C-alpha positions in Angstrom: 68.5 94.8 97.6 72.1 94.1 96.8 73.8 96.5 94.4 74.9 95.1 91.1 78.5 95.8 90.1 79.0 98.3 87.2 82.3 96.5 86.3 83.5 93.0 87.0 87.1 92.3 86.3 87.6 88.5 86.1 90.8 86.6 85.8 92.3 89.4 83.8 95.8 88.8 82.3 98.1 90.9 80.1 101.4 89.8 78.7 103.8 91.7 76.5 105.7 88.9 74.8 107.1 86.8 77.7 106.5 89.5 80.3 103.4 88.8 82.3 102.4 92.3 83.5 99.0 91.3 84.9 98.3 87.9 86.4 94.8 86.8 87.3 93.3 90.1 88.4 89.8 89.9 90.0 87.7 92.6 91.5 84.3 94.3 91.1 83.4 98.0 91.0 80.1 99.1 92.5 78.2 102.4 92.0 79.8 105.1 94.2 83.1 103.3 94.8 86.2 105.4 94.8 88.9 102.8 94.3 92.5 103.9 94.6 95.2 101.6 93.0 98.6 102.0 94.6 101.9 100.2 94.2 105.5 100.6 93.1 106.3 101.7 89.5 106.1 98.6 87.2 103.6 96.8 89.4 101.0 96.8 86.6 98.7 99.6 87.8 98.5 101.7 84.6 98.4 98.6 82.4 95.4 97.4 84.4 93.6 100.8 83.8 94.5 100.7 80.1 93.1 97.1 79.9 89.9 98.2 81.7 89.4 100.9 79.0 90.6 98.5 76.3 93.4 100.8 75.2 95.4 97.6 75.7 93.7 94.3 74.8 93.9 91.8 77.7 95.6 88.5 77.0 93.0 86.6 79.0 90.0 87.0 81.3 86.8 89.0 81.1 85.7 92.6 81.7 81.9 92.7 82.4 80.1 96.0 82.1 76.6 95.8 83.5 76.9 92.0 83.0 78.1 92.0 79.4 81.6 91.0 78.5 83.0 94.0 76.6 85.8 91.9 75.1 83.2 90.0 73.2 83.5 91.0 69.5 79.8 91.8 69.3 80.1 94.7 71.8 81.2 98.1 70.5 84.2 99.5 72.3 83.3 103.1 71.5 79.9 102.7 73.2 81.6 101.2 76.3 84.3 103.9 76.4 81.5 106.6 76.4 80.3 105.0 79.7 83.8 104.4 81.2 85.8 107.6 80.7 89.5 108.0 81.1 91.7 110.9 82.3 95.3 110.5 81.3 98.5 111.7 83.1 99.5 113.6 79.9 96.1 115.3 79.4 95.7 114.1 75.7 94.0 117.4 74.7 93.8 118.3 71.0 96.2 121.2 70.7 94.6 122.7 67.6 91.2 123.0 69.3 89.9 125.4 71.9 89.1 124.3 75.5 85.4 124.3 74.5 86.0 122.3 71.3 88.0 119.8 73.2 85.0 119.2 75.5 82.3 119.1 72.8 83.9 116.8 70.2 83.2 113.5 72.0 79.7 114.6 72.8 78.8 115.3 69.2 80.8 112.5 67.5 80.2 109.6 70.0 77.0 110.6 71.8 75.6 112.1 68.6 74.2 115.2 70.4 73.7 118.4 68.5 76.3 121.2 68.8 74.1 123.4 71.1 73.5 120.6 73.5 77.2 119.6 73.4 78.2 123.2 74.2 75.7 123.5 77.1 77.0 120.2 78.6 80.7 121.2 78.1 80.1 124.6 79.7 78.4 123.0 82.6 81.3 120.8 83.4 84.0 123.4 82.6 82.3 125.6 85.1 82.3 122.7 87.5 86.1 122.5 87.3 86.7 126.2 87.3 87.6 126.5 83.6 84.6 128.3 82.1 86.6 131.6 81.7 89.1 129.8 79.4 86.7 128.3 76.8 88.4 130.2 73.9 91.9 129.3 75.0 94.1 126.7 73.2 95.8 124.1 75.4 99.2 125.8 74.8 97.9 128.9 76.5 97.0 127.3 79.9 98.9 125.6 82.7 99.3 121.9 83.3 96.8 122.0 86.2 94.3 123.8 84.0 94.8 121.3 81.1 94.1 118.4 83.5 90.9 120.2 84.7 89.8 120.6 81.1 90.6 116.9 80.5 88.4 116.0 83.5 85.6 118.3 82.2 85.9 116.6 78.8 85.5 113.2 80.4 82.5 114.4 82.5 80.7 115.9 79.5 80.3 112.3 78.2 78.3 111.6 81.4 80.1 108.4 82.1 79.1 105.7 84.7 82.8 105.3 85.8 85.8 107.6 85.5 89.3 106.1 85.3 92.3 108.3 86.3 95.8 107.2 85.3 98.1 109.1 87.7 96.3 112.4 87.0 98.8 114.5 88.9 102.1 112.9 87.9 102.9 115.3 85.0 102.1 118.4 87.1 104.3 120.8 88.9 103.8 120.4 92.7 101.9 123.6 93.1 99.3 122.5 90.6 98.6 119.0 92.1 96.2 120.4 94.7 93.8 122.0 92.3 93.4 118.7 90.4 93.0 116.6 93.5 90.4 119.1 94.8 88.3 118.5 91.7 88.6 114.7 92.1 87.8 115.0 95.8 84.6 116.9 95.1 83.6 114.3 92.5 84.0 111.6 95.1 81.8 113.6 97.5 79.1 113.7 94.8 79.2 109.9 94.5 81.0 109.6 91.2 82.3 106.1 90.6 86.1 106.3 90.1 89.2 104.1 89.8 92.3 106.2 90.5 95.9 105.0 89.9 97.9 107.4 92.1 101.2 108.0 93.9 99.4 110.5 96.2 99.1 108.3 99.3 97.4 110.8 101.6 94.8 111.4 98.9 94.3 107.7 98.4 93.9 107.2 102.2 91.5 110.2 102.7 89.3 110.0 99.6 88.9 106.4 98.6 86.3 104.0 99.8 88.7 101.2 98.9 92.4 100.7 98.2 94.0 98.1 96.1 97.8 97.5 96.5 99.3 95.9 93.4 102.7 94.2 93.4 104.4 92.5 90.5 101.2 92.1 88.4 98.9 90.8 91.1 96.5 92.3 93.7 98.6 91.8 96.9 96.0 93.4 99.2 92.6 94.9 98.8 90.6 96.6 101.6 89.4 99.8 103.1 91.9 102.7 103.2 91.9 102.3 107.0 92.8 98.7 106.8 95.4 99.1 104.1 97.1 102.2 105.6 96.8 101.5 109.3 97.0 97.7 109.4 98.4 96.2 106.2 98.6 92.4 106.3 100.9 91.7 103.4 104.6 92.3 104.1 105.0 93.9 100.6 102.3 96.4 101.4 103.9 97.2 104.8 107.3 97.7 103.1 105.8 99.9 100.4 103.8 102.1 102.8 106.5 102.3 105.5 108.0 105.4 104.0 104.7 107.1 103.9 103.4 105.9 107.3 106.6 107.1 109.0 106.3 110.6 107.7 
C-alpha cells in the first residue's frame, strides 16, 4: 500500500511587496522523511518553513495536511500547529518560566491536558534530550545548546506528526552545535518526520533521507543526499556545494 503524504506543498508562493521570495514550490512530506533544505542565505529556506507553519501567510498555493488545505479559513491554525511543531534558531523560550513550565504550557493550553499529564510528558521528553536535571532552571541560567534542547523537548511534548527546524544550530557557539545535532540525529533514527533548514552540510548529507536545494525562491534540485552531494545536476547546486565537497 502506498503511503499517503502527511504534508503536500502545492504551488506555494510568498511575496513581500514586489519581492517574490518563494515561487511555485511543490513537494510532499511522507511519514519518516528527514528532509534537509539547503541553499545560500536569501534563497527562501526560512520563509518556506515559516509558511509551512503559517507564521507567514503564503501569497498563493496550498498546504495540505492529511489531505485538508490548512489555509482554508475553516481549519484552525492552532490545531494544525500542534501537529506540525517548530524549533526556532533563537529558541523562543519564555524567560519568566522554568524549563519545566516552558514544556508544559502548550500541552495544557493547546492539547488541553491536565497539569499532571503535561508534567509527565514534559519530563519524559526533557529526559530524552538530557535536560531533566534542569527542570527548575530559568532560560537565563542555561547555555544556548541547553536552551535549544529544551526547545526541542517542548516541541516533542506536543507529540507532533512533523517537526520543523529553522537553522537550529545557527545561534549556537561552535562547541554546542554537536549536542543539538546529536538530539536531532537520534530523532531521525527513531523515525521522526522532520524538515530541517540547515547550514550544516555534513549533517544534511549524513542524516537526511532527502535533500532539497533552494536557489532564488525555487527548488533548484531535489533528491537523495547521495545524489545531491555526490552528483548534483544543477550548476547552481554544484557551485554552492563546491566549497563543501572540496573540504
